[in-house]
Structures are given as C-alpha cells and as structure tokens.
GUPA-930636 format. One record per residue (C-alpha): x, y, z; residue number from 1. Coordinates in steps of 0.05 Angstrom, whole numbers. Example, Ala and Ser with C-alpha at 12.3 -4.5 7.8 and 13.67 -1.06 7.14 Angstrom:
246  -90  156  1
273  -21  143  2
//
This chain:
3189  1627  1423  1
3193  1602  1495  2
3198  1527  1493  3
3205  1514  1567  4
3179  1539  1633  5
3235  1516  1678  6
3310  1505  1685  7
3354  1453  1716  8
3371  1494  1778  9
3297  1503  1793  10
3284  1429  1783  11
3341  1410  1829  12
3321  1460  1882  13
3247  1442  1883  14
3258  1367  1879  15
3309  1372  1935  16
3261  1413  1978  17
3205  1363  1965  18
3250  1306  1985  19
3266  1342  2050  20
3192  1349  2065  21
3180  1276  2051  22
3241  1256  2093  23
3216  1296  2152  24
3145  1270  2145  25
3166  1198  2138  26
3219  1199  2193  27
3228  1257  2240  28
3252  1328  2246  29
3316  1303  2278  30
3330  1257  2219  31
3319  1314  2171  32
3367  1359  2209  33
3419  1304  2211  34
3416  1297  2135  35
3420  1372  2128  36
3481  1376  2172  37
3517  1323  2131  38
3497  1358  2067  39
3521  1427  2089  40
3587  1401  2116  41
3601  1364  2051  42
3585  1426  2010  43
3625  1472  2056  44
3687  1427  2050  45
3682  1425  1974  46
3674  1501  1974  47
3737  1510  2016  48
3701  1536  2077  49
3724  1477  2120  50
3796  1453  2125  51
3779  1379  2130  52
3723  1328  2128  53
3733  1309  2201  54
3668  1341  2223  55
3629  1303  2169  56
3665  1238  2185  57
3651  1246  2259  58
3578  1262  2246  59
3567  1201  2202  60
3606  1152  2246  61
3570  1177  2309  62
3501  1161  2282  63
3462  1100  2303  64
3455  1044  2251  65
3383  1066  2241  66
3403  1138  2229  67
3459  1117  2182  68
3408  1080  2141  69
3363  1141  2136  70
3422  1184  2114  71
3443  1133  2062  72
3371  1128  2036  73
3363  1204  2034  74
3425  1215  1991  75
3408  1156  1946  76
3338  1182  1934  77
3366  1252  1922  78
3409  1227  1865  79
3352  1189  1833  80
3312  1253  1831  81
3370  1297  1809  82
3384  1248  1752  83
3313  1263  1728  84
3327  1338  1731  85
3390  1330  1690  86
3354  1285  1640  87
3302  1340  1632  88
3358  1390  1620  89
3385  1345  1565  90
3317  1346  1532  91
3314  1423  1538  92
3382  1429  1504  93
3361  1382  1447  94
3296  1418  1435  95
3326  1488  1440  96
3385  1473  1394  97
3339  1438  1345  98
3293  1498  1344  99
3352  1546  1334  100
3383  1500  1281  101
3447  1495  1322  102
3443  1420  1339  103
3509  1386  1324  104
3512  1316  1294  105
3443  1324  1265  106
3415  1288  1204  107
3412  1355  1169  108
3488  1363  1175  109
3498  1291  1151  110
3454  1305  1091  111
3493  1368  1075  112
3558  1328  1073  113
3526  1273  1031  114
3500  1325  982  115
3572  1343  965  116
3580  1274  933  117
3546  1249  869  118
3479  1215  873  119
3509  1146  860  120
3555  1153  920  121
3498  1177  964  122
3457  1116  943  123
3516  1071  958  124
3525  1101  1028  125
3451  1092  1044  126
3452  1020  1018  127
3515  1003  1057  128
3495  1030  1125  129
3463  982  1175  130
3468  999  1249  131
3454  943  1299  132
3450  964  1372  133
3450  899  1412  134
3420  900  1482  135
3453  855  1533  136
3432  832  1601  137
3500  847  1631  138
3488  863  1705  139
3506  937  1711  140
3437  964  1727  141
3436  977  1802  142
3363  1000  1807  143
3302  957  1817  144
3250  956  1762  145
3198  981  1812  146
3241  1041  1828  147
3253  1056  1754  148
3178  1056  1741  149
3165  1107  1796  150
3221  1151  1770  151
3193  1147  1700  152
3126  1172  1725  153
3160  1231  1760  154
3198  1246  1695  155
3132  1249  1656  156
3103  1298  1707  157
3165  1342  1703  158
3157  1343  1628  159
3086  1369  1635  160
3109  1424  1682  161
3165  1444  1634  162
3131  1441  1566  163
3057  1455  1577  164
3019  1520  1592  165
2986  1506  1658  166
2943  1543  1707  167
2966  1549  1779  168
2914  1498  1798  169
2940  1449  1746  170
3012  1460  1770  171
2989  1446  1841  172
2957  1381  1820  173
3020  1358  1785  174
3063  1375  1846  175
3013  1336  1888  176
3024  1276  1842  177
3100  1284  1845  178
3096  1288  1921  179
3057  1223  1921  180
3108  1188  1877  181
3167  1213  1918  182
3132  1190  1982  183
3119  1122  1951  184
3191  1119  1927  185
3216  1132  1998  186
3172  1076  2024  187
3195  1027  1970  188
3255  980  1984  189
3315  1004  1944  190
3354  939  1949  191
3330  877  1913  192
3310  820  1959  193
3322  768  1904  194
3368  759  1845  195
3336  779  1779  196
3318  721  1735  197
3338  718  1662  198
3267  730  1639  199
3265  793  1683  200
3325  819  1644  201
3293  800  1577  202
3229  838  1596  203
3271  898  1616  204
3304  901  1547  205
3237  888  1515  206
3207  949  1551  207
3254  998  1517  208
3243  967  1449  209
3168  966  1455  210
3155  1032  1491  211
3209  1078  1464  212
3247  1053  1403  213
3187  1027  1365  214
3159  1098  1360  215
3225  1136  1356  216
3256  1098  1298  217
3202  1120  1249  218
3213  1193  1268  219
3288  1186  1254  220
3273  1157  1185  221
3225  1215  1171  222
3277  1266  1191  223
3330  1235  1147  224
3283  1230  1088  225
3265  1304  1094  226
3338  1323  1102  227
3359  1282  1041  228
3302  1310  999  229
3323  1381  1019  230
3397  1372  1002  231
3398  1320  945  232
3367  1337  878  233
3347  1266  859  234
3291  1229  895  235
3322  1173  936  236
3289  1115  972  237
3312  1109  1045  238
3329  1035  1057  239
3330  998  1123  240
3384  1030  1166  241
3372  1000  1235  242
3362  931  1264  243
3357  918  1338  244
3385  855  1370  245
3387  826  1440  246
3427  778  1483  247
3376  779  1539  248
3348  709  1544  249
3400  678  1498  250
3470  695  1525  251
3492  630  1558  252
3564  648  1571  253
3575  639  1646  254
3500  639  1660  255
3471  570  1677  256
3402  600  1682  257
3395  614  1607  258
3358  550  1589  259
3324  531  1524  260
3258  544  1558  261
3279  615  1575  262
3301  628  1503  263
3236  599  1475  264
3195  642  1522  265
3234  704  1502  266
3223  690  1428  267
3148  679  1439  268
3139  740  1482  269
3177  786  1434  270
3136  762  1375  271
3071  772  1413  272
3092  843  1433  273
3111  866  1363  274
3050  835  1330  275
3005  871  1380  276
3040  937  1363  277
3028  925  1289  278
2954  910  1302  279
2949  975  1341  280
2982  1013  1284  281
2937  983  1231  282
2876  998  1275  283
2898  1070  1280  284
2911  1072  1205  285
2840  1046  1193  286
2815  1108  1229  287
2852  1151  1177  288
2838  1113  1112  289
2763  1123  1109  290
2762  1138  1034  291
2698  1125  996  292
2710  1070  945  293
2662  1102  896  294
2703  1166  893  295
2772  1136  882  296
2804  1085  836  297
2843  1041  884  298
2881  1011  826  299
2891  941  798  300
2947  924  846  301
2906  941  907  302
2843  906  881  303
2883  843  865  304
2914  844  935  305
2846  853  968  306
2815  798  926  307
2872  751  946  308
2857  765  1019  309
2783  753  1009  310
2798  684  980  311
2849  671  1036  312
2802  692  1092  313
2730  688  1065  314
2696  691  1133  315
2736  751  1156  316
2725  783  1088  317
2649  780  1096  318
2655  812  1164  319
2700  867  1136  320
2651  882  1080  321
2593  886  1128  322
2630  931  1176  323
2662  976  1124  324
2616  976  1063  325
2645  1016  1005  326
2711  1030  1043  327
2764  987  1009  328
2824  1010  1050  329
2789  994  1116  330
2768  926  1089  331
2840  912  1070  332
2867  934  1137  333
2816  891  1174  334
2841  830  1136  335
2914  850  1148  336
2900  853  1223  337
2869  784  1218  338
2931  758  1181  339
2976  786  1236  340
2931  753  1288  341
2945  686  1254  342
3021  692  1251  343
3047  629  1286  344
2976  605  1294  345
2948  537  1274  346
2896  573  1233  347
2913  584  1160  348
2919  652  1126  349
2971  686  1170  350
3031  722  1143  351
3087  673  1130  352
3141  727  1123  353
3152  799  1140  354
3159  815  1066  355
3086  796  1055  356
3064  848  1106  357
3111  900  1075  358
3082  885  1006  359
3011  898  1032  360
3032  964  1062  361
3066  983  997  362
3003  966  958  363
2963  1014  1002  364
3016  1069  997  365
3019  1063  921  366
2943  1066  916  367
2940  1128  960  368
2993  1163  918  369
2957  1146  854  370
2896  1182  884  371
2934  1246  903  372
2941  1221  974  373
3016  1226  978  374
3014  1266  1043  375
2971  1211  1074  376
3019  1157  1052  377
3079  1197  1077  378
3048  1213  1145  379
3012  1149  1161  380
3034  1089  1119  381
3109  1099  1109  382
3124  1103  1184  383
3091  1035  1194  384
3130  1006  1135  385
3195  1029  1167  386
3175  999  1234  387
3159  932  1202  388
3224  933  1163  389
3263  948  1227  390
3229  903  1278  391
3203  846  1234  392
3162  793  1270  393
3215  786  1325  394
3221  856  1356  395
3295  843  1365  396
3334  785  1336  397
3368  742  1389  398
3442  727  1389  399
3464  662  1421  400
3531  664  1459  401
3572  611  1494  402
3644  600  1515  403
3686  563  1465  404
3709  511  1516  405
3638  487  1524  406
3634  468  1451  407
3701  434  1452  408
3683  392  1513  409
3614  375  1487  410
3642  350  1420  411
3697  311  1455  412
3648  277  1502  413
3601  261  1445  414
3655  232  1401  415
3680  185  1455  416
3623  139  1434  417
3653  139  1364  418
3722  121  1393  419
3751  189  1373  420
3795  225  1424  421
3780  296  1402  422
3818  328  1460  423
3881  292  1437  424
3878  320  1366  425
3923  377  1346  426
3892  441  1320  427
3905  421  1247  428
3875  352  1260  429
3813  383  1292  430
3803  430  1232  431
3810  371  1184  432
3762  327  1222  433
3709  381  1231  434
3713  401  1157  435
3704  330  1133  436
3646  319  1182  437
3610  382  1159  438
3618  367  1085  439
3593  295  1089  440
3519  282  1081  441
3511  235  1141  442
3507  262  1212  443
3557  236  1262  444
3524  251  1328  445
3453  248  1354  446
3441  313  1391  447
3384  282  1431  448
3430  228  1461  449
3453  265  1524  450
3444  214  1579  451
3518  197  1587  452
3543  268  1580  453
3561  319  1633  454
3508  371  1648  455
3549  425  1613  456
3557  384  1549  457
3484  362  1550  458
3464  436  1553  459
3505  450  1490  460
3475  393  1450  461
3404  409  1473  462
3412  481  1452  463
3431  462  1380  464
3376  411  1378  465
3325  466  1397  466
3355  517  1350  467
3326  486  1288  468
3257  484  1320  469
3262  558  1338  470
3281  578  1268  471
3223  538  1240  472
3174  568  1289  473
3197  641  1291  474
3237  648  1227  475
3311  645  1215  476
3319  720  1225  477
3292  715  1297  478
3354  677  1322  479
3408  673  1269  480
3474  693  1303  481
3520  652  1347  482
3576  688  1384  483
3635  647  1411  484
3669  676  1472  485
3744  670  1479  486
3755  648  1408  487
3829  632  1401  488
3832  581  1344  489
3798  567  1277  490
3771  502  1305  491
3730  540  1356  492
3689  570  1299  493
3685  504  1260  494
3659  469  1323  495
3597  513  1322  496
3588  502  1247  497
3594  427  1259  498
3541  427  1314  499
3495  470  1272  500
3505  422  1214  501
3487  362  1259  502
3424  400  1280  503
3402  412  1208  504
3409  488  1216  505
3464  485  1165  506
3460  445  1100  507
3518  464  1055  508
3526  490  1004  509
3453  512  997  510
3436  537  1067  511
3470  565  1129  512
3422  590  1182  513
3474  622  1226  514
3524  679  1226  515
3580  649  1267  516
3616  705  1303  517
3685  696  1335  518
3694  740  1396  519
3768  761  1397  520
3784  787  1466  521
3853  761  1486  522
3919  788  1462  523
3934  719  1433  524
3870  719  1392  525
3876  791  1369  526
3949  783  1348  527
3931  717  1314  528
3873  746  1274  529
3902  728  1206  530
3917  658  1230  531
3845  649  1254  532
3806  685  1200  533
3852  667  1142  534
3847  593  1159  535
3771  598  1161  536
3765  636  1096  537
3808  584  1061  538
3770  526  1093  539
3725  490  1043  540
3667  481  1092  541
3670  550  1122  542
3677  583  1053  543
3611  550  1033  544
3577  575  1096  545
3604  644  1084  546
3578  643  1012  547
3509  623  1037  548
3510  683  1085  549
3525  733  1030  550
3601  734  1042  551
3592  779  1103  552
3633  761  1164  553
3616  789  1232  554
3674  793  1281  555
3666  815  1353  556
3719  852  1391  557
3719  848  1467  558
3734  915  1498  559
3722  895  1570  560
3768  835  1578  561
3820  866  1532  562
3823  926  1579  563
3825  882  1641  564
3882  842  1610  565
3924  898  1580  566
3903  964  1611  567
3868  1023  1580  568
3919  1051  1532  569
3948  985  1508  570
3878  955  1498  571
3855  1014  1457  572
3916  1012  1413  573
3911  936  1404  574
3838  942  1385  575
3852  997  1335  576
3910  959  1302  577
3872  895  1299  578
3810  927  1270  579
3854  950  1212  580
3887  882  1208  581
3819  847  1205  582
3797  895  1150  583
3859  877  1109  584
3846  803  1118  585
3773  809  1097  586
3793  852  1038  587
3845  800  1016  588
3790  747  1014  589
3736  793  984  590
3694  787  1047  591
3651  844  1074  592
3668  854  1148  593
3617  874  1200  594
3652  893  1265  595
3614  879  1329  596
3641  924  1384  597
3631  893  1452  598
3628  959  1490  599
3607  971  1561  600
3578  1032  1594  601
3642  1055  1627  602
3701  1087  1591  603
3747  1029  1610  604
3699  980  1578  605
3694  1017  1512  606
3641  1067  1533  607
3638  1140  1518  608
3598  1179  1466  609
3579  1130  1411  610
3580  1180  1354  611
3652  1200  1372  612
3672  1126  1375  613
3642  1112  1307  614
3677  1172  1275  615
3744  1151  1306  616
3743  1081  1275  617
3796  1067  1221  618
3768  1082  1152  619
3785  1013  1126  620
3739  982  1178  621
3678  1024  1161  622
3640  980  1112  623
3574  1012  1131  624
3551  955  1175  625
3566  962  1249  626
3542  928  1311  627
3554  945  1384  628
3529  925  1453  629
3485  969  1497  630
3480  947  1569  631
3461  961  1640  632
3449  1032  1663  633
3470  1057  1594  634
3406  1028  1565  635
3363  1067  1614  636
3403  1131  1605  637
3401  1128  1529  638
3333  1098  1515  639
3289  1112  1575  640
3267  1181  1551  641
3239  1182  1479  642
3271  1249  1461  643
3339  1227  1486  644
3331  1160  1452  645
3316  1195  1386  646
3376  1240  1395  647
3422  1181  1408  648
3398  1145  1346  649
3404  1208  1305  650
3476  1217  1328  651
3493  1144  1312  652
3464  1151  1243  653
3498  1218  1230  654
3566  1187  1249  655
3557  1124  1209  656
3533  1160  1146  657
3591  1208  1149  658
3641  1153  1166  659
3619  1111  1108  660
3624  1171  1061  661
3695  1185  1085  662
3714  1111  1077  663
3689  1110  1005  664
3727  1173  990  665
3790  1150  1026  666
3790  1075  1040  667
3856  1077  1077  668
3865  1126  1134  669
3930  1164  1129  670
3967  1156  1194  671
4039  1181  1198  672
4091  1128  1212  673
4119  1169  1269  674
4050  1169  1302  675
4045  1094  1296  676
4116  1086  1325  677
4096  1133  1382  678
4034  1092  1398  679
4074  1027  1396  680
4123  1055  1447  681
4068  1083  1492  682
4025  1021  1489  683
4083  973  1503  684
4105  1012  1564  685
4034  1022  1589  686
4018  948  1583  687
4081  929  1619  688
4066  977  1676  689
3993  954  1681  690
4011  881  1681  691
4066  894  1732  692
4015  927  1778  693
3967  868  1773  694
4022  817  1782  695
4055  851  1840  696
4050  807  1902  697
3992  829  1945  698
3953  868  1892  699
3893  822  1893  700
3889  829  1969  701
3895  904  1963  702
3839  906  1911  703
3796  864  1957  704
3809  908  2018  705
3809  977  1984  706
3745  969  1943  707
3675  942  1960  708
3684  881  1913  709
3660  833  1967  710
3595  872  1973  711
3585  879  1898  712
3592  805  1887  713
3533  793  1934  714
3488  846  1903  715
3429  820  1863  716
3448  860  1801  717
3440  806  1749  718
3424  734  1737  719
3495  710  1725  720
3552  701  1775  721
3604  756  1785  722
3662  710  1769  723
3671  652  1721  724
3696  601  1772  725
3687  635  1839  726
3762  643  1849  727
3790  708  1875  728
3836  728  1818  729
3834  788  1772  730
3836  743  1712  731
3775  703  1735  732
3735  763  1757  733
3686  789  1705  734
3702  858  1677  735
3638  889  1704  736
3650  879  1779  737
3723  897  1767  738
3704  966  1740  739
3644  973  1787  740
3689  965  1848  741
3739  1018  1827  742
3682  1065  1808  743
3652  1058  1877  744
3718  1076  1910  745
3723  1138  1865  746
3789  1112  1837  747
3770  1094  1766  748
3836  1061  1753  749
3814  1018  1694  750
3800  1081  1654  751
3868  1114  1659  752
3921  1073  1694  753
3989  1070  1658  754
3971  1125  1608  755
4024  1169  1640  756
4075  1114  1641  757
4064  1102  1567  758
4070  1176  1548  759
4131  1185  1591  760
4165  1125  1558  761
4155  1158  1490  762
4182  1225  1515  763
4242  1191  1547  764
4259  1157  1481  765
4265  1226  1448  766
4192  1238  1430  767
4165  1309  1433  768
4104  1340  1465  769
4093  1377  1400  770
4084  1311  1362  771
4034  1287  1414  772
3996  1353  1406  773
3995  1343  1331  774
3969  1272  1341  775
3915  1299  1387  776
3894  1353  1338  777
3895  1311  1274  778
3883  1238  1292  779
3812  1222  1316  780
3834  1156  1348  781
3886  1189  1392  782
3842  1248  1410  783
3783  1203  1429  784
3828  1157  1470  785
3858  1215  1511  786
3791  1249  1519  787
3760  1185  1546  788
3818  1177  1594  789
3806  1249  1615  790
3733  1234  1631  791
3754  1177  1677  792
3807  1221  1710  793
3756  1276  1720  794
3709  1229  1756  795
3765  1202  1800  796
3771  1233  1870  797
3838  1215  1901  798
3821  1243  1969  799
3761  1197  1974  800
3801  1140  1943  801
3853  1148  1997  802
3801  1133  2050  803
3788  1067  2015  804
3863  1054  2011  805
3866  1065  2087  806
3822  1003  2095  807
3878  959  2068  808
3935  931  2109  809
3987  986  2121  810
4040  950  2082  811
3994  939  2022  812
3970  1011  2025  813
4041  1039  2023  814
4059  992  1967  815
4001  1009  1920  816
3966  1075  1935  817
4026  1121  1923  818
4038  1084  1858  819
3966  1094  1836  820
3961  1166  1858  821
4027  1184  1825  822
4002  1155  1759  823
3938  1195  1766  824
3974  1262  1779  825
4022  1252  1721  826
3967  1230  1672  827
3925  1291  1690  828
3984  1337  1678  829
4003  1305  1611  830
3933  1303  1582  831
3923  1377  1597  832
3990  1393  1565  833
3976  1351  1503  834
3905  1378  1496  835
3931  1449  1510  836
3877  1465  1560  837
3870  1483  1633  838
3818  1430  1649  839
3821  1355  1643  840
3755  1349  1606  841
3729  1388  1546  842
3656  1387  1564  843
3627  1446  1603  844
3567  1405  1625  845
3612  1355  1660  846
3643  1408  1704  847
3574  1432  1725  848
3552  1360  1735  849
3611  1342  1780  850
3605  1407  1820  851
3532  1392  1833  852
3541  1318  1850  853
3608  1309  1885  854
3587  1340  1953  855
3528  1292  1956  856
3567  1230  1937  857
3620  1243  1990  858
3576  1225  2051  859
3558  1159  2019  860
3631  1143  2007  861
3649  1161  2078  862
3592  1119  2105  863
3612  1061  2060  864
3684  1061  2082  865
3662  1064  2155  866
3618  1003  2146  867
3669  965  2105  868
3719  974  2161  869
3673  940  2212  870
3690  867  2221  871
3621  849  2248  872
3562  884  2217  873
3491  878  2241  874
3435  863  2191  875
3415  936  2187  876
3487  956  2176  877
3493  904  2121  878
3431  932  2087  879
3458  1003  2094  880
3524  983  2063  881
3488  953  2003  882
3446  1016  1998  883
3509  1060  1995  884
3530  1020  1934  885
3464  1038  1900  886
3470  1110  1921  887
3541  1119  1896  888
3522  1085  1830  889
3465  1135  1823  890
3511  1193  1841  891
3565  1172  1793  892
3513  1153  1740  893
3556  1093  1726  894
3570  1024  1753  895
3609  977  1709  896
//
C-alpha cells in the first residue's frame, strides 16, 4: 500500500524553487541572483569545493543594507518552509512504521511488556500513572503568531498533496494556494513590533490544547485500550492517565505583567473554550444517538437521570421533547448541553462538578451497551468521557509561581503592624511562628490592607486574596498548585501555607486547597533536600496540609538554573543524585512523591527526547506520577501537528508505563559503586572547570562581545524581562537568553562544556575507558547524558563560533576561545570513544538534517557577525540584525 505521494527531497526542492520565484517576483532578478550566489558559495564550501568562506564573506559584506535585509529574509523564510518539509517527513515515518508494525515506543510494545506481569500488577501500573505536561510561557518562541498561522496553512496543503489522490488540476489549485501563502508570508513582517502580552502567551498555549490535544488524547486512550485488550486476558478499565497544566497567565516569577486580572481572564477564557468544545461534541453525539425509544429499553438508570434533568430544567425539557419526540438519548443530550451552557452562570441547573457530567455520559454508555450498542458507546461516547476526565471544566489547570523572596518580604512588611520583626527571626524561629499562626483559628493579617505596603508586597497579598475567589468560581482543580522559585529553606514553603491559610484557601486539618511545590534549583537547596523536606514532613501544620492533599508531595527540580550554576555534567549528576535522595526522604515519611521536571527545549536546559528522559530516571523516583514543563518552540514542534502530537503523547505514555512496571519489579536501581565513584570524580572536576570559566576575569565581557546577547535582550520574545535585575552578570541573567546566545553563535557551550575535563579527571585518577564503556552500555542515566551532550556537540560549529570570538577584544579572545575549542575537541573524541562509534550522534536523521541545514545557516551567521561588529547601525541594519536572530533560530530549530 502506497501511503504517500511525495518525499522530503521533493518537498524541499519544490518549496525552495517556489520561494525563489516569489523572491524574484517580490524584489528583483538581481536580488534573486544575489541570494543564489550566497547559497551556492555556502554549499560549495561545505562540500569542499572552496578552500575558504572568503568569497561568501566578501559577497555579504559588500551588499547594501537593503540587499542584506533581502538576503536575511530569504534564508529565514527558506528555513520556515523547510521546517514544514521535515515535519511532513516525520509524519510519513510515523504513518509508514505504524502501518508496517515497526514503530518503536508504541503503546502495543508497552502492552506486550505489561502482559508479562500479573493482572493485579497491570492494574496497579495503570492506576499509578498520571502524566502532567505543563505548558509555560517562557520566551523561547522566536516566531510571530501571524507567521505561525500562515505556516500552519501551508502545512495543511502539503498534507493534502502527500496523502490524497488528486487530479493534476487539483494539484495545481493546491500549489496556487501554497504560492499565495508564501507570497503573503514574504510580505508579512517577521519581527514583532511590540512585546507580547501575557494574555497573548496564554492564548498561544490555549490554541494547542484546544485545536490539537483535545482531539488527540482520546485517540491515544483508544489505542492503549485496544492494545491492553489484545495482550491482557482480563478486561481492564483504562483510568485517567493525562492531565494538562499551564503557567501561561499565572507564572508571576520575574514578570510584573502577570496581574490578578490576567489570571482571572485566563481562567474564564479557558473554561469558555472547553465548555464550547463539550457542547460541540454532545451536538455531534446527538446526530449519532437517534435511537427510537419505542424499540429500546433505555434502562432504569437512564430514565431516572433523564427525569432528574426534566425536573431540574422543565422549560428546556419541554423544548427537547418537542424537538426530539420519542428519542430519549437526544432529549438527554439536549438537556446536558443546556447544563453545560449554565456552568458558571447565574441561572440554576448547570453542572456543579465535572463528575456530574461524567456520570451522565456513563449513564448513556451503560444504556447503549445494555441495548447491544457497545460499538456505538466505544466509538462515540467513551472518547468524550476521556476528554472530560482529562480537561475537566478548566482545559488546563493553572499553576501559580512566585519567587520565595517576595513572600518573605510581604510577610515581613505585613507583620510590622503587629510589631513583629520577621526579617530578624532565625530560620527555626520563623518555622515556629508560621506553624503556630497556621494552626490557630484566628487570622493574623488582613490581606486586603495593602495601602502601606510596597508594590511588590501588595501584589503578593492581593494574589492570595483573589485565590479563594477563583477557586470558588472555577473550582479548586482549576488553580490548585503554587510553585515557589528558589526554595532554600522550610520556611519558604510554610510562608505560602500561611498566606493561603490567611486567605481561607487552607483550613486545617479538614481542607487544603493547594499543592505547595518547592522548586529546588540551587546546589544549596538540592544538597539540603533532607533538611528542607524532612523538616516540613515533621512539621505539625504542614503534615496536616499534606494529609489533606492525599499525602502526595510534588517537588520541582530546576534544570535550567542548575545547569547555568554548575555546568552540564555536574548539573545532570546532581539532579540524578538528588532525585534518589528525595525518593528516600519521601519513602521514609510514607509520602508519595511526584517529581516536577523543570525542563527547557534545549539539551542544556533538560531538553532532549522525553521518552528517553523518562526511561533514564532512577527507579526509586518513578511513582507513576510525573510532571514536566513544555515551553517555547518545543510546544510548536511537538504539538503543532496532530499526528506528531499524538506520537509524542504515545511515547510519553509508553515510557511511563514501562518505567512504572520496572520500578514495581525493582524499586531500587542497581548502580555499581565504582560507577557512582566515577561520576562523583567527573562531576566534581567538571563543576570546578565550569565555575572557573565563568569566574575568570573578563568572561562576562567576552560573553557579551562574542554572542548576540545584547540583541536577544531587546527582542520581543516574551512578556517578561531577560534578566531578573537588569544587571550584566551570568548569575542574574535568565537561563533562556544565556542558552539562546550561545546557540546563535553556534557554540552551544551550555550543553557540553567541561564534560571532557570531568572524564579526563576520572581517567587521570586511574579510571579506565572500559569502565566508561560499560557505564554507557548498561546505565541509562549515563548513556542519556552523554548522548545529549553529543547532540549539542553535533550542532556546534567551531569555525562559525570562531568568527563570533573574533568580535571580542583580542586579549579576551585569546584567553577564552582556545580554552572553549579545546574542550570541544576533547569532548567529541571522548564521547565517540566511550560510545564506540565513528560519529558523535547516534541518529541518522540528525546527520541528514545538519547536512541539509548548515550551508543555509552559515550566511545568516556571517551577516550577523558583520552587523554585530558595526559600532553604528542604521535602522535598516538594526532590523536586519534582529531578523538574522529569527533566521538562525529557525535554522537551528532551537532558541533557548
């Protein structure tokens, strides 16, 4: 069976040719020839047909500012189109391998492994697993929303060309439409003329949830149910396995624009969106369930439910009976739609809880099955039940987040009126005071009294004051998690519990409306995990809150700042060790741990294939529940296309089901002591070298001169500032622009620097390459760590990076670039030796990808370095410089 009409090479060739025609038509023949000259010279150099890039450099630097802008725009647009071609190729691979039953990490393979266990274990695995992708508004998406919309339309047209049988006339019409979209894309500004607002970011996240994931999730459940039925003898009910969450519109850390009004608007908009989707689904279901009531016995349960609705909504019931006489299912569905319409309305009769809607759907499903309509229930009712169970009435639950210092300062300011000097209290004294305050019945502070407070403290108190209102209006589950950035002490967690108690969101011991989540991201916090969590678990007030939340403790690990503080290898080892340590602590106190992995899109920020990351987690940490951030361009890449979104979710579920099964079978991962000792040696040496680099005099100036950080800080990528205080220090700079800058300069230092130093330190102390090779072959953590470093090394281009280094002062360049390049060369050599391979990476597609892309990224890098080197840039040169950032991001398919 031929599934597809095209291939990636044809897509790339024809899209590139179309772009050339549009370029010539929109500019001039001369402009087209200039772009072609740059393209050929870049390709010829990469192919070894030219000895140097001098001809390309001379061509680009000799252009007028207007011509440079055209060239920059041409290559940027090319990458946007080629990304669509590669996305289409991913879909082809998924469909082909699925059809040939060769798809790895499928739900069928997961079911086969589960089937080897007894039914009780399989049920336990299914009951334990809960996967919570959490969408953030972190500013790593370099493309405008308008541009993304046009590209999505082109993608849809490419799909039609590839998957449908078309006449020549129909193909011509589609290419006409693609031509129109590419022309419009060329005429559309690529660079934002304003900074995105928080609600823009929230709507962006909402789009993927509403338009892709809502439909895809049901399909994944269906596939798993079929696979389980095929492999497991007993009939098993598939429970809720996914829950989507979001920080967009509620993450206040470092973003003064996330106001209570923004959060309230986000909650209202998300509820409206999901309720409208449910109404659509029930309307569609009404078209299916046209059964004649005189020919079926709907059953007592169904009749009782319908009668209850008639009493609840008598006017609507009369309308339903008139419109659908003798059709009980349609009458019921009409009343269900009316009840959904009234959720959050002043009119009575609406659903009060999601469970009420689920009960109604179950009543219909049971009635259908009792009337030999099992296939109808399976195909049409069960998917809606799973959607409702997954998305509730909130689409995605919101997590609040704020920096711990904000809570400390707000409480200190508020308590001044009570003549308590909170800042002067020791940590033990703070814990004692907060505990007593939480446990007593009377409130201590009035959250509405903010007149004499600083703006920052007033913001904190107002948030908690509004939180109770939001939970009342939208349900506790709509906004029930509070994450504390930079948690270093137990008091930082108790401060949030105290404020929630003062707001009435917490009323111990009966009720706690929040999961309070410490974000451990500094070495001090991670190494002090037992001090922090043990103190909390033994604390009388916190123990009651934990009991009210089902004795489940969510703990967030910060990959980004941990990497920026310690370097790639040391950060990964620290996170691995401390995950195991946290598991031991939670186990000691009989608490179920849910790890929240604060991962970014890039390798250095915890990125990489999610299924591999889940399978590499220590067994003791795999409780079944797992949460992780999805952000920036990674959201678009993973969830923009429905088939790719479904594949990503399938792989996540495959990995988590298998990981939980392994963890039940073997709760403690067996890691040889000599491997642990080797990692300790490597990590210590790597951290020392990384810190030494950052702390060497002049490094910050080198970073500023040898990367486009000053340009990136001014880009309108997101709604929050690039640094926490505006100071030029590595510590103060946010992790995203730190990684973004190195990625632009093709020296992805955060993803591999000091790996070689660490490995060499181990070898110099008597370690053997053979032991490292055993670790790579047998230890998923070590293999994944080195493979991820290899991906960053593969994407690094030292020859291009050297041109950026040349922008720095001579003395700084000589001090730092040889050091960086030497580390790169040695790391590349060592990883190939340990992995026993001739290439850095293990993925064939990556080699093809880099070969196709690199020649087209090079001109943008050369143009960027030329413009960065100019001390006085005209307005058009400034816009071109910003455009090169967009183009390189598109070419690298990664920002921060």
